[in-house]
Each structure stands twice: as C-alpha cells, then as structure tokens.
Gaussian input, Z-matrix of N, CA and C with variables (Angstrom, degrees):
# hf/3-21g

backbone

0 1
 N
 C     1     B1
 C     2     B2     1     A1
 N     3     B3     2     A2     1     D1
 C     4     B4     3     A3     2     D2
 C     5     B5     4     A4     3     D3
 N     6     B6     5     A5     4     D4
 C     7     B7     6     A6     5     D5
 C     8     B8     7     A7     6     D6
 N     9     B9     8     A8     7     D7
 C    10    B10     9     A9     8     D8
 C    11    B11    10    A10     9     D9
 N    12    B12    11    A11    10    D10
 C    13    B13    12    A12    11    D11
 C    14    B14    13    A13    12    D12
 N    15    B15    14    A14    13    D13
 C    16    B16    15    A15    14    D14
 C    17    B17    16    A16    15    D15
 N    18    B18    17    A17    16    D16
 C    19    B19    18    A18    17    D17
 C    20    B20    19    A19    18    D18
 N    21    B21    20    A20    19    D19
 C    22    B22    21    A21    20    D20
 C    23    B23    22    A22    21    D21
 N    24    B24    23    A23    22    D22
 C    25    B25    24    A24    23    D23
 C    26    B26    25    A25    24    D24
 N    27    B27    26    A26    25    D25
 C    28    B28    27    A27    26    D26
 C    29    B29    28    A28    27    D27
 N    30    B30    29    A29    28    D28
 C    31    B31    30    A30    29    D29
 C    32    B32    31    A31    30    D30
 N    33    B33    32    A32    31    D31
 C    34    B34    33    A33    32    D32
 C    35    B35    34    A34    33    D33
 N    36    B36    35    A35    34    D34
 C    37    B37    36    A36    35    D35
 C    38    B38    37    A37    36    D36
 N    39    B39    38    A38    37    D37
 C    40    B40    39    A39    38    D38
 C    41    B41    40    A40    39    D39
 N    42    B42    41    A41    40    D40
 C    43    B43    42    A42    41    D41
 C    44    B44    43    A43    42    D42
 N    45    B45    44    A44    43    D43
 C    46    B46    45    A45    44    D44
 C    47    B47    46    A46    45    D45
 N    48    B48    47    A47    46    D46
 C    49    B49    48    A48    47    D47
 C    50    B50    49    A49    48    D48
 N    51    B51    50    A50    49    D49
 C    52    B52    51    A51    50    D50
 C    53    B53    52    A52    51    D51
 N    54    B54    53    A53    52    D52
 C    55    B55    54    A54    53    D53
 C    56    B56    55    A55    54    D54
 N    57    B57    56    A56    55    D55
 C    58    B58    57    A57    56    D56
 C    59    B59    58    A58    57    D57
 N    60    B60    59    A59    58    D58
 C    61    B61    60    A60    59    D59
 C    62    B62    61    A61    60    D60
 N    63    B63    62    A62    61    D61
 C    64    B64    63    A63    62    D62
 C    65    B65    64    A64    63    D63
 N    66    B66    65    A65    64    D64
 C    67    B67    66    A66    65    D65
 C    68    B68    67    A67    66    D66
 N    69    B69    68    A68    67    D67
 C    70    B70    69    A69    68    D68
 C    71    B71    70    A70    69    D69
 N    72    B72    71    A71    70    D70
 C    73    B73    72    A72    71    D71
 C    74    B74    73    A73    72    D72
 N    75    B75    74    A74    73    D73
 C    76    B76    75    A75    74    D74
 C    77    B77    76    A76    75    D75
 N    78    B78    77    A77    76    D76
 C    79    B79    78    A78    77    D77
 C    80    B80    79    A79    78    D78
 N    81    B81    80    A80    79    D79
 C    82    B82    81    A81    80    D80
 C    83    B83    82    A82    81    D81
 N    84    B84    83    A83    82    D82
 C    85    B85    84    A84    83    D83
 C    86    B86    85    A85    84    D84
 N    87    B87    86    A86    85    D85
 C    88    B88    87    A87    86    D86
 C    89    B89    88    A88    87    D87
 N    90    B90    89    A89    88    D88
 C    91    B91    90    A90    89    D89
 C    92    B92    91    A91    90    D90
 N    93    B93    92    A92    91    D91
 C    94    B94    93    A93    92    D92
 C    95    B95    94    A94    93    D93
 N    96    B96    95    A95    94    D94
 C    97    B97    96    A96    95    D95
 C    98    B98    97    A97    96    D96
 N    99    B99    98    A98    97    D97
 C   100   B100    99    A99    98    D98
 C   101   B101   100   A100    99    D99
 N   102   B102   101   A101   100   D100
 C   103   B103   102   A102   101   D101
 C   104   B104   103   A103   102   D102
 N   105   B105   104   A104   103   D103
 C   106   B106   105   A105   104   D104
 C   107   B107   106   A106   105   D105
 N   108   B108   107   A107   106   D106
 C   109   B109   108   A108   107   D107
 C   110   B110   109   A109   108   D108
 N   111   B111   110   A110   109   D109
 C   112   B112   111   A111   110   D110
 C   113   B113   112   A112   111   D111
 N   114   B114   113   A113   112   D112
 C   115   B115   114   A114   113   D113
 C   116   B116   115   A115   114   D114
 N   117   B117   116   A116   115   D115
 C   118   B118   117   A117   116   D116
 C   119   B119   118   A118   117   D117
 N   120   B120   119   A119   118   D118
 C   121   B121   120   A120   119   D119
 C   122   B122   121   A121   120   D120
 N   123   B123   122   A122   121   D121
 C   124   B124   123   A123   122   D122
 C   125   B125   124   A124   123   D123
 N   126   B126   125   A125   124   D124
 C   127   B127   126   A126   125   D125
 C   128   B128   127   A127   126   D126
 N   129   B129   128   A128   127   D127
 C   130   B130   129   A129   128   D128
 C   131   B131   130   A130   129   D129
 N   132   B132   131   A131   130   D130
 C   133   B133   132   A132   131   D131
 C   134   B134   133   A133   132   D132
 N   135   B135   134   A134   133   D133
 C   136   B136   135   A135   134   D134
 C   137   B137   136   A136   135   D135
 N   138   B138   137   A137   136   D136
 C   139   B139   138   A138   137   D137
 C   140   B140   139   A139   138   D138
 N   141   B141   140   A140   139   D139
 C   142   B142   141   A141   140   D140
 C   143   B143   142   A142   141   D141
 N   144   B144   143   A143   142   D142
 C   145   B145   144   A144   143   D143
 C   146   B146   145   A145   144   D144
 N   147   B147   146   A146   145   D145
 C   148   B148   147   A147   146   D146
 C   149   B149   148   A148   147   D147
 N   150   B150   149   A149   148   D148
 C   151   B151   150   A150   149   D149
 C   152   B152   151   A151   150   D150
 N   153   B153   152   A152   151   D151
 C   154   B154   153   A153   152   D152
 C   155   B155   154   A154   153   D153
 N   156   B156   155   A155   154   D154
 C   157   B157   156   A156   155   D155
 C   158   B158   157   A157   156   D156
 N   159   B159   158   A158   157   D157
 C   160   B160   159   A159   158   D158
 C   161   B161   160   A160   159   D159
 N   162   B162   161   A161   160   D160
 C   163   B163   162   A162   161   D161
 C   164   B164   163   A163   162   D162
 N   165   B165   164   A164   163   D163
 C   166   B166   165   A165   164   D164
 C   167   B167   166   A166   165   D165
 N   168   B168   167   A167   166   D166
 C   169   B169   168   A168   167   D167
 C   170   B170   169   A169   168   D168
 N   171   B171   170   A170   169   D169
 C   172   B172   171   A171   170   D170
 C   173   B173   172   A172   171   D171
 N   174   B174   173   A173   172   D172
 C   175   B175   174   A174   173   D173
 C   176   B176   175   A175   174   D174
 N   177   B177   176   A176   175   D175
 C   178   B178   177   A177   176   D176
 C   179   B179   178   A178   177   D177
 N   180   B180   179   A179   178   D178
 C   181   B181   180   A180   179   D179
 C   182   B182   181   A181   180   D180
 N   183   B183   182   A182   181   D181
 C   184   B184   183   A183   182   D182
 C   185   B185   184   A184   183   D183
 N   186   B186   185   A185   184   D184
 C   187   B187   186   A186   185   D185
 C   188   B188   187   A187   186   D186
 N   189   B189   188   A188   187   D187
 C   190   B190   189   A189   188   D188
 C   191   B191   190   A190   189   D189
 N   192   B192   191   A191   190   D190
 C   193   B193   192   A192   191   D191
 C   194   B194   193   A193   192   D192
 N   195   B195   194   A194   193   D193
 C   196   B196   195   A195   194   D194
 C   197   B197   196   A196   195   D195
 N   198   B198   197   A197   196   D196
 C   199   B199   198   A198   197   D197
 C   200   B200   199   A199   198   D198
 N   201   B201   200   A200   199   D199
 C   202   B202   201   A201   200   D200
 C   203   B203   202   A202   201   D201
 N   204   B204   203   A203   202   D202
 C   205   B205   204   A204   203   D203
 C   206   B206   205   A205   204   D204
 N   207   B207   206   A206   205   D205
 C   208   B208   207   A207   206   D206
 C   209   B209   208   A208   207   D207
 N   210   B210   209   A209   208   D208
 C   211   B211   210   A210   209   D209
 C   212   B212   211   A211   210   D210
 N   213   B213   212   A212   211   D211
 C   214   B214   213   A213   212   D212
 C   215   B215   214   A214   213   D213
 N   216   B216   215   A215   214   D214
 C   217   B217   216   A216   215   D215
 C   218   B218   217   A217   216   D216
 N   219   B219   218   A218   217   D217
 C   220   B220   219   A219   218   D218
 C   221   B221   220   A220   219   D219
 N   222   B222   221   A221   220   D220
 C   223   B223   222   A222   221   D221
 C   224   B224   223   A223   222   D222
 N   225   B225   224   A224   223   D223
 C   226   B226   225   A225   224   D224
 C   227   B227   226   A226   225   D225
 N   228   B228   227   A227   226   D226
 C   229   B229   228   A228   227   D227
 C   230   B230   229   A229   228   D228
 N   231   B231   230   A230   229   D229
 C   232   B232   231   A231   230   D230
 C   233   B233   232   A232   231   D231
 N   234   B234   233   A233   232   D232
 C   235   B235   234   A234   233   D233
 C   236   B236   235   A235   234   D234
 N   237   B237   236   A236   235   D235
 C   238   B238   237   A237   236   D236
 C   239   B239   238   A238   237   D237
 N   240   B240   239   A239   238   D238
 C   241   B241   240   A240   239   D239
 C   242   B242   241   A241   240   D240
 N   243   B243   242   A242   241   D241
 C   244   B244   243   A243   242   D242
 C   245   B245   244   A244   243   D243
 N   246   B246   245   A245   244   D244
 C   247   B247   246   A246   245   D245
 C   248   B248   247   A247   246   D246
 N   249   B249   248   A248   247   D247
 C   250   B250   249   A249   248   D248
 C   251   B251   250   A250   249   D249
 N   252   B252   251   A251   250   D250
 C   253   B253   252   A252   251   D251
 C   254   B254   253   A253   252   D252
 N   255   B255   254   A254   253   D253
 C   256   B256   255   A255   254   D254
 C   257   B257   256   A256   255   D255
 N   258   B258   257   A257   256   D256
 C   259   B259   258   A258   257   D257
 C   260   B260   259   A259   258   D258
 N   261   B261   260   A260   259   D259
 C   262   B262   261   A261   260   D260
 C   263   B263   262   A262   261   D261
 N   264   B264   263   A263   262   D262
 C   265   B265   264   A264   263   D263
 C   266   B266   265   A265   264   D264
 N   267   B267   266   A266   265   D265
 C   268   B268   267   A267   266   D266
 C   269   B269   268   A268   267   D267
 N   270   B270   269   A269   268   D268
 C   271   B271   270   A270   269   D269
 C   272   B272   271   A271   270   D270
 N   273   B273   272   A272   271   D271
 C   274   B274   273   A273   272   D272
 C   275   B275   274   A274   273   D273
 N   276   B276   275   A275   274   D274
 C   277   B277   276   A276   275   D275
 C   278   B278   277   A277   276   D276
 N   279   B279   278   A278   277   D277
 C   280   B280   279   A279   278   D278
 C   281   B281   280   A280   279   D279
 N   282   B282   281   A281   280   D280
 C   283   B283   282   A282   281   D281
 C   284   B284   283   A283   282   D282
 N   285   B285   284   A284   283   D283
 C   286   B286   285   A285   284   D284
 C   287   B287   286   A286   285   D285
 N   288   B288   287   A287   286   D286
 C   289   B289   288   A288   287   D287
 C   290   B290   289   A289   288   D288
 N   291   B291   290   A290   289   D289
 C   292   B292   291   A291   290   D290
 C   293   B293   292   A292   291   D291
 N   294   B294   293   A293   292   D292
 C   295   B295   294   A294   293   D293
 C   296   B296   295   A295   294   D294
 N   297   B297   296   A296   295   D295
 C   298   B298   297   A297   296   D296
 C   299   B299   298   A298   297   D297
 N   300   B300   299   A299   298   D298
 C   301   B301   300   A300   299   D299
 C   302   B302   301   A301   300   D300
 N   303   B303   302   A302   301   D301
 C   304   B304   303   A303   302   D302
 C   305   B305   304   A304   303   D303
 N   306   B306   305   A305   304   D304
 C   307   B307   306   A306   305   D305
 C   308   B308   307   A307   306   D306

   B1=1.4528
   B2=1.5319
   B3=1.3409
   B4=1.4668
   B5=1.5270
   B6=1.3191
   B7=1.4617
   B8=1.5254
   B9=1.3172
   B10=1.4615
   B11=1.5344
   B12=1.3177
   B13=1.4690
   B14=1.5217
   B15=1.3203
   B16=1.4576
   B17=1.5249
   B18=1.3143
   B19=1.4650
   B20=1.5162
   B21=1.3045
   B22=1.4643
   B23=1.5217
   B24=1.3172
   B25=1.4679
   B26=1.5165
   B27=1.3202
   B28=1.4583
   B29=1.5172
   B30=1.3146
   B31=1.4541
   B32=1.5187
   B33=1.3349
   B34=1.4611
   B35=1.5184
   B36=1.3293
   B37=1.4582
   B38=1.5248
   B39=1.3174
   B40=1.4598
   B41=1.5204
   B42=1.3135
   B43=1.4584
   B44=1.5248
   B45=1.2941
   B46=1.4570
   B47=1.5171
   B48=1.3034
   B49=1.4513
   B50=1.5239
   B51=1.3155
   B52=1.4592
   B53=1.5212
   B54=1.3036
   B55=1.4530
   B56=1.5174
   B57=1.3227
   B58=1.4664
   B59=1.5268
   B60=1.3209
   B61=1.4709
   B62=1.5329
   B63=1.3195
   B64=1.4634
   B65=1.5284
   B66=1.3170
   B67=1.4668
   B68=1.5187
   B69=1.3250
   B70=1.4708
   B71=1.5229
   B72=1.3237
   B73=1.4645
   B74=1.5307
   B75=1.3307
   B76=1.4678
   B77=1.5255
   B78=1.3341
   B79=1.4706
   B80=1.5271
   B81=1.3136
   B82=1.4683
   B83=1.5277
   B84=1.3158
   B85=1.4676
   B86=1.5268
   B87=1.3297
   B88=1.4675
   B89=1.5275
   B90=1.3258
   B91=1.4694
   B92=1.5269
   B93=1.3164
   B94=1.4685
   B95=1.5286
   B96=1.3237
   B97=1.4625
   B98=1.5360
   B99=1.3262
   B100=1.4576
   B101=1.5284
   B102=1.3268
   B103=1.4671
   B104=1.5235
   B105=1.3370
   B106=1.4699
   B107=1.5321
   B108=1.3083
   B109=1.4659
   B110=1.5206
   B111=1.2997
   B112=1.4667
   B113=1.5279
   B114=1.2936
   B115=1.4627
   B116=1.5248
   B117=1.3041
   B118=1.4571
   B119=1.5126
   B120=1.3301
   B121=1.4697
   B122=1.5252
   B123=1.3092
   B124=1.4490
   B125=1.5147
   B126=1.3255
   B127=1.4662
   B128=1.5203
   B129=1.3218
   B130=1.4633
   B131=1.5271
   B132=1.3252
   B133=1.4600
   B134=1.5263
   B135=1.3097
   B136=1.4565
   B137=1.5273
   B138=1.3144
   B139=1.4627
   B140=1.5258
   B141=1.3344
   B142=1.4658
   B143=1.5287
   B144=1.3318
   B145=1.4633
   B146=1.5250
   B147=1.3152
   B148=1.4650
   B149=1.5228
   B150=1.3171
   B151=1.4638
   B152=1.5239
   B153=1.3418
   B154=1.4622
   B155=1.5228
   B156=1.3192
   B157=1.4597
   B158=1.5220
   B159=1.2999
   B160=1.4658
   B161=1.5226
   B162=1.3296
   B163=1.4637
   B164=1.5304
   B165=1.3237
   B166=1.4589
   B167=1.5274
   B168=1.3071
   B169=1.4647
   B170=1.5249
   B171=1.3191
   B172=1.4647
   B173=1.5243
   B174=1.3312
   B175=1.4564
   B176=1.5276
   B177=1.3188
   B178=1.4671
   B179=1.5235
   B180=1.3011
   B181=1.4672
   B182=1.5254
   B183=1.3262
   B184=1.4665
   B185=1.5201
   B186=1.3344
   B187=1.4650
   B188=1.5362
   B189=1.3087
   B190=1.4712
   B191=1.5324
   B192=1.3206
   B193=1.4587
   B194=1.5187
   B195=1.3086
   B196=1.4657
   B197=1.5244
   B198=1.3248
   B199=1.4610
   B200=1.5218
   B201=1.3122
   B202=1.4605
   B203=1.5263
   B204=1.3083
   B205=1.4584
   B206=1.5291
   B207=1.3083
   B208=1.4628
   B209=1.5304
   B210=1.3238
   B211=1.4587
   B212=1.5157
   B213=1.3123
   B214=1.4568
   B215=1.5292
   B216=1.3431
   B217=1.4631
   B218=1.5329
   B219=1.3336
   B220=1.4690
   B221=1.5295
   B222=1.3470
   B223=1.4665
   B224=1.5296
   B225=1.3067
   B226=1.4705
   B227=1.5328
   B228=1.3099
   B229=1.4704
   B230=1.5268
   B231=1.3372
   B232=1.4646
   B233=1.5234
   B234=1.3337
   B235=1.4665
   B236=1.5232
   B237=1.3235
   B238=1.4669
   B239=1.5279
   B240=1.3125
   B241=1.4639
   B242=1.5299
   B243=1.3197
   B244=1.4597
   B245=1.5282
   B246=1.3172
   B247=1.4675
   B248=1.5335
   B249=1.3231
   B250=1.4704
   B251=1.5215
   B252=1.3288
   B253=1.4696
   B254=1.5331
   B255=1.3325
   B256=1.4631
   B257=1.5286
   B258=1.3300
   B259=1.4629
   B260=1.5224
   B261=1.3253
   B262=1.4674
   B263=1.5241
   B264=1.3397
   B265=1.4698
   B266=1.5303
   B267=1.3436
   B268=1.4613
   B269=1.5100
   B270=1.3240
   B271=1.4660
   B272=1.5319
   B273=1.3096
   B274=1.4598
   B275=1.5300
   B276=1.3215
   B277=1.4671
   B278=1.5219
   B279=1.3223
   B280=1.4614
   B281=1.5338
   B282=1.3270
   B283=1.4630
   B284=1.5229
   B285=1.3143
   B286=1.4622
   B287=1.5271
   B288=1.3260
   B289=1.4643
   B290=1.5256
   B291=1.3316
   B292=1.4717
   B293=1.5209
   B294=1.3321
   B295=1.4709
   B296=1.5233
   B297=1.3154
   B298=1.4631
   B299=1.5164
   B300=1.3188
   B301=1.4663
   B302=1.5288
   B303=1.3086
   B304=1.4679
   B305=1.5174
   B306=1.3186
   B307=1.4790
   B308=1.4969
   A1=110.70
   A2=116.13
   A3=118.99
   A4=110.87
   A5=117.20
   A6=119.46
   A7=111.15
   A8=117.54
   A9=120.58
   A10=110.53
   A11=116.64
   A12=120.38
   A13=111.03
   A14=116.02
   A15=120.55
   A16=111.00
   A17=116.93
   A18=120.38
   A19=111.71
   A20=117.14
   A21=120.27
   A22=113.06
   A23=119.00
   A24=119.53
   A25=112.82
   A26=118.95
   A27=119.48
   A28=112.31
   A29=117.02
   A30=120.12
   A31=111.28
   A32=116.85
   A33=121.69
   A34=113.43
   A35=118.65
   A36=121.34
   A37=108.49
   A38=117.17
   A39=120.55
   A40=112.29
   A41=117.11
   A42=120.58
   A43=110.42
   A44=115.18
   A45=120.68
   A46=108.82
   A47=117.04
   A48=121.41
   A49=110.26
   A50=115.11
   A51=120.35
   A52=108.60
   A53=115.79
   A54=121.49
   A55=113.12
   A56=114.67
   A57=121.47
   A58=111.91
   A59=117.31
   A60=120.11
   A61=110.76
   A62=117.43
   A63=121.08
   A64=110.28
   A65=117.77
   A66=121.12
   A67=110.04
   A68=117.11
   A69=120.79
   A70=111.09
   A71=116.39
   A72=120.30
   A73=110.49
   A74=116.92
   A75=120.37
   A76=110.55
   A77=117.15
   A78=120.48
   A79=111.45
   A80=116.68
   A81=120.80
   A82=109.82
   A83=116.24
   A84=120.98
   A85=111.03
   A86=116.73
   A87=120.21
   A88=110.48
   A89=116.30
   A90=119.94
   A91=110.79
   A92=116.77
   A93=120.91
   A94=110.69
   A95=116.21
   A96=119.60
   A97=110.90
   A98=117.08
   A99=121.91
   A100=113.68
   A101=116.83
   A102=120.57
   A103=110.69
   A104=116.24
   A105=119.35
   A106=110.51
   A107=116.12
   A108=121.38
   A109=109.20
   A110=114.23
   A111=119.77
   A112=108.64
   A113=115.92
   A114=120.32
   A115=109.78
   A116=115.96
   A117=119.96
   A118=114.62
   A119=118.24
   A120=121.57
   A121=110.85
   A122=117.52
   A123=121.55
   A124=113.88
   A125=116.86
   A126=120.05
   A127=111.07
   A128=116.58
   A129=120.43
   A130=110.86
   A131=116.69
   A132=120.91
   A133=110.36
   A134=117.60
   A135=121.53
   A136=110.73
   A137=117.17
   A138=121.02
   A139=110.91
   A140=117.19
   A141=120.94
   A142=110.65
   A143=117.13
   A144=119.97
   A145=111.38
   A146=116.65
   A147=120.32
   A148=110.43
   A149=116.99
   A150=120.46
   A151=110.60
   A152=116.84
   A153=119.41
   A154=111.11
   A155=117.10
   A156=119.57
   A157=110.97
   A158=117.21
   A159=120.67
   A160=110.31
   A161=117.20
   A162=120.83
   A163=110.77
   A164=116.92
   A165=121.93
   A166=110.63
   A167=116.65
   A168=121.08
   A169=110.48
   A170=116.97
   A171=120.42
   A172=110.78
   A173=116.77
   A174=120.72
   A175=110.20
   A176=117.25
   A177=120.40
   A178=110.80
   A179=116.64
   A180=120.18
   A181=110.75
   A182=117.06
   A183=120.15
   A184=111.91
   A185=116.63
   A186=122.00
   A187=111.67
   A188=115.97
   A189=123.43
   A190=112.89
   A191=115.02
   A192=121.75
   A193=106.92
   A194=115.55
   A195=120.27
   A196=111.09
   A197=114.80
   A198=121.82
   A199=107.96
   A200=114.59
   A201=120.88
   A202=106.51
   A203=116.82
   A204=120.81
   A205=110.73
   A206=118.04
   A207=120.80
   A208=111.20
   A209=117.63
   A210=121.12
   A211=112.53
   A212=116.70
   A213=121.42
   A214=112.83
   A215=116.77
   A216=118.52
   A217=108.89
   A218=116.39
   A219=123.07
   A220=105.31
   A221=117.14
   A222=121.14
   A223=114.15
   A224=117.98
   A225=120.03
   A226=110.97
   A227=116.05
   A228=119.56
   A229=111.36
   A230=117.13
   A231=120.15
   A232=110.90
   A233=117.96
   A234=120.46
   A235=110.83
   A236=115.36
   A237=119.66
   A238=110.84
   A239=117.40
   A240=121.51
   A241=110.81
   A242=115.86
   A243=119.94
   A244=111.69
   A245=116.79
   A246=119.66
   A247=110.29
   A248=118.37
   A249=121.14
   A250=111.01
   A251=116.51
   A252=120.59
   A253=110.47
   A254=116.43
   A255=119.54
   A256=111.19
   A257=117.15
   A258=120.18
   A259=110.56
   A260=116.72
   A261=120.90
   A262=112.69
   A263=116.74
   A264=119.59
   A265=111.75
   A266=116.12
   A267=120.25
   A268=116.30
   A269=118.59
   A270=121.51
   A271=107.10
   A272=116.28
   A273=121.88
   A274=109.01
   A275=116.40
   A276=121.63
   A277=111.92
   A278=117.25
   A279=120.63
   A280=109.46
   A281=117.23
   A282=120.85
   A283=111.21
   A284=117.31
   A285=120.54
   A286=111.35
   A287=116.76
   A288=120.46
   A289=109.81
   A290=116.31
   A291=120.09
   A292=111.39
   A293=116.32
   A294=120.76
   A295=110.31
   A296=116.76
   A297=120.69
   A298=112.06
   A299=115.78
   A300=120.47
   A301=111.12
   A302=117.67
   A303=120.37
   A304=112.93
   A305=117.55
   A306=119.77
   A307=112.14
   D1=-45.63
   D2=-179.10
   D3=-61.06
   D4=-42.56
   D5=-179.69
   D6=-64.10
   D7=-34.02
   D8=176.73
   D9=-65.76
   D10=-45.25
   D11=177.18
   D12=-60.44
   D13=-45.35
   D14=-178.87
   D15=-63.21
   D16=-42.60
   D17=178.64
   D18=-61.42
   D19=-38.22
   D20=-175.82
   D21=-70.84
   D22=-24.84
   D23=-177.40
   D24=-77.00
   D25=-14.37
   D26=178.66
   D27=-68.50
   D28=-23.19
   D29=176.01
   D30=-66.08
   D31=-24.80
   D32=-178.41
   D33=-92.91
   D34=-1.62
   D35=-176.78
   D36=-72.67
   D37=109.29
   D38=-177.50
   D39=-113.41
   D40=-14.72
   D41=-179.10
   D42=-72.44
   D43=138.72
   D44=176.64
   D45=-104.67
   D46=52.70
   D47=-178.93
   D48=-75.93
   D49=145.49
   D50=175.33
   D51=-153.89
   D52=168.83
   D53=176.45
   D54=56.24
   D55=-136.54
   D56=-176.86
   D57=-61.51
   D58=-34.19
   D59=-179.80
   D60=-64.97
   D61=-38.37
   D62=178.38
   D63=-69.56
   D64=-39.03
   D65=176.57
   D66=-63.28
   D67=-46.34
   D68=178.80
   D69=-59.82
   D70=-42.50
   D71=179.59
   D72=-63.67
   D73=-43.15
   D74=178.59
   D75=-62.01
   D76=-38.61
   D77=178.44
   D78=-65.44
   D79=-41.30
   D80=177.40
   D81=-62.08
   D82=-45.39
   D83=179.81
   D84=-64.44
   D85=-39.18
   D86=179.43
   D87=-65.16
   D88=-44.26
   D89=179.01
   D90=-61.62
   D91=-40.17
   D92=178.82
   D93=-65.36
   D94=-40.18
   D95=179.28
   D96=-64.69
   D97=-37.02
   D98=-177.19
   D99=-84.17
   D100=-9.53
   D101=-177.57
   D102=-64.26
   D103=139.96
   D104=176.98
   D105=-62.14
   D106=144.37
   D107=-179.97
   D108=-125.90
   D109=151.24
   D110=174.68
   D111=-68.56
   D112=152.94
   D113=178.14
   D114=-58.65
   D115=142.62
   D116=177.37
   D117=87.88
   D118=7.41
   D119=-179.55
   D120=-100.92
   D121=45.41
   D122=-177.32
   D123=-60.87
   D124=-38.18
   D125=179.72
   D126=-65.37
   D127=-41.05
   D128=178.48
   D129=-64.73
   D130=-41.53
   D131=179.41
   D132=-64.59
   D133=-43.39
   D134=179.01
   D135=-63.07
   D136=-43.60
   D137=179.02
   D138=-61.98
   D139=-40.93
   D140=179.18
   D141=-65.51
   D142=-39.99
   D143=178.30
   D144=-64.30
   D145=-45.27
   D146=-179.60
   D147=-63.97
   D148=-41.51
   D149=179.99
   D150=-62.59
   D151=-44.01
   D152=178.64
   D153=-66.28
   D154=-43.72
   D155=-178.62
   D156=-62.14
   D157=-38.54
   D158=177.32
   D159=-62.52
   D160=-45.62
   D161=178.41
   D162=-64.84
   D163=-40.01
   D164=179.33
   D165=-62.18
   D166=-43.97
   D167=178.92
   D168=-63.26
   D169=-44.71
   D170=179.36
   D171=-62.85
   D172=-40.88
   D173=179.23
   D174=-65.05
   D175=-43.39
   D176=177.27
   D177=-61.39
   D178=-44.45
   D179=179.34
   D180=-60.02
   D181=-38.23
   D182=179.39
   D183=-66.30
   D184=-21.77
   D185=179.14
   D186=-102.53
   D187=10.51
   D188=-179.37
   D189=58.85
   D190=35.88
   D191=174.16
   D192=-94.04
   D193=125.42
   D194=-176.46
   D195=-67.51
   D196=130.40
   D197=179.59
   D198=-134.28
   D199=138.43
   D200=174.38
   D201=-129.26
   D202=123.29
   D203=-178.08
   D204=-55.66
   D205=-28.23
   D206=178.71
   D207=-60.76
   D208=-25.40
   D209=176.71
   D210=-62.33
   D211=-20.24
   D212=-179.25
   D213=-82.01
   D214=13.43
   D215=171.74
   D216=-63.58
   D217=-23.52
   D218=169.94
   D219=-124.71
   D220=84.25
   D221=-170.90
   D222=-55.48
   D223=-43.71
   D224=-176.96
   D225=-62.13
   D226=-46.20
   D227=-179.67
   D228=-64.38
   D229=-41.70
   D230=-179.46
   D231=-67.56
   D232=-39.89
   D233=175.88
   D234=-58.31
   D235=-47.41
   D236=-179.37
   D237=-61.42
   D238=-40.78
   D239=179.30
   D240=-62.68
   D241=-47.00
   D242=-179.04
   D243=-68.03
   D244=-37.74
   D245=177.18
   D246=-63.71
   D247=-37.46
   D248=176.05
   D249=-65.41
   D250=-41.87
   D251=178.57
   D252=-62.22
   D253=-42.69
   D254=177.99
   D255=-65.10
   D256=-41.10
   D257=178.41
   D258=-60.15
   D259=-36.11
   D260=179.76
   D261=-65.20
   D262=-24.02
   D263=177.46
   D264=-102.34
   D265=12.25
   D266=173.32
   D267=98.15
   D268=8.46
   D269=178.46
   D270=-117.44
   D271=87.66
   D272=-176.07
   D273=-93.03
   D274=89.74
   D275=-177.29
   D276=-62.88
   D277=-34.24
   D278=-179.84
   D279=-64.70
   D280=-49.60
   D281=179.51
   D282=-65.37
   D283=-40.60
   D284=179.68
   D285=-65.10
   D286=-34.62
   D287=177.22
   D288=-66.03
   D289=-42.69
   D290=177.59
   D291=-61.82
   D292=-42.29
   D293=179.18
   D294=-62.01
   D295=-43.25
   D296=179.59
   D297=-63.43
   D298=-38.61
   D299=-178.01
   D300=-70.55
   D301=-28.74
   D302=-176.93
   D303=-84.85
   D304=-10.96
   D305=179.35
   D306=-98.56

C-alpha cells in the first residue's frame, strides 16, 4: 500500500529543484518527517514520510543512485539504505540534519 501511495505522488511533482536547492528541500522534508507529533496525527506523519521519500528519491536520481519504489515496502530500511548511498557520494543528510538542529 505504501509503495502505491508513493508511486502516485510522482505525478504531482512539479518542482524543478536541483543541486543545492534539492538538497535543502530534502533536509526540510527530513526534519518535518522526524518532528515529534501529537498522538493521533497518523495522517500528518504519513504525509511527511511520503514527502520526504519523494524528495529522497529525486535526490538519489539526481546522483544516479538506483532507486526502485518497490524497495519502500519497508520504508525505514529503504530510507536508511538510500541515505547511506547519498553519504557515500558526499551528501550526508543525517549529518546535515544534525547540523541544522544544533544551530
């Protein structure tokens, strides 16, 4: 079900972000996904996850990192895998998120 939802949101992707702007957008989406939520906000949490995953996929594609939406059948594991791949090419979203949070 999650992979179906994620696949469907690519039709709505209208932003032509690239480079630093795409990285910044992915960081904003990641921070929103990780933000604490009040109990009962499942829809908001799901929307934040889908938004981040969409940005993550676009960022990976811009770096020629292979992504298959089917990998998101286990979203947490696939996010971690893609974040490691990005870190290997010099875009460490985890470290950048920590830096943003500390400033």
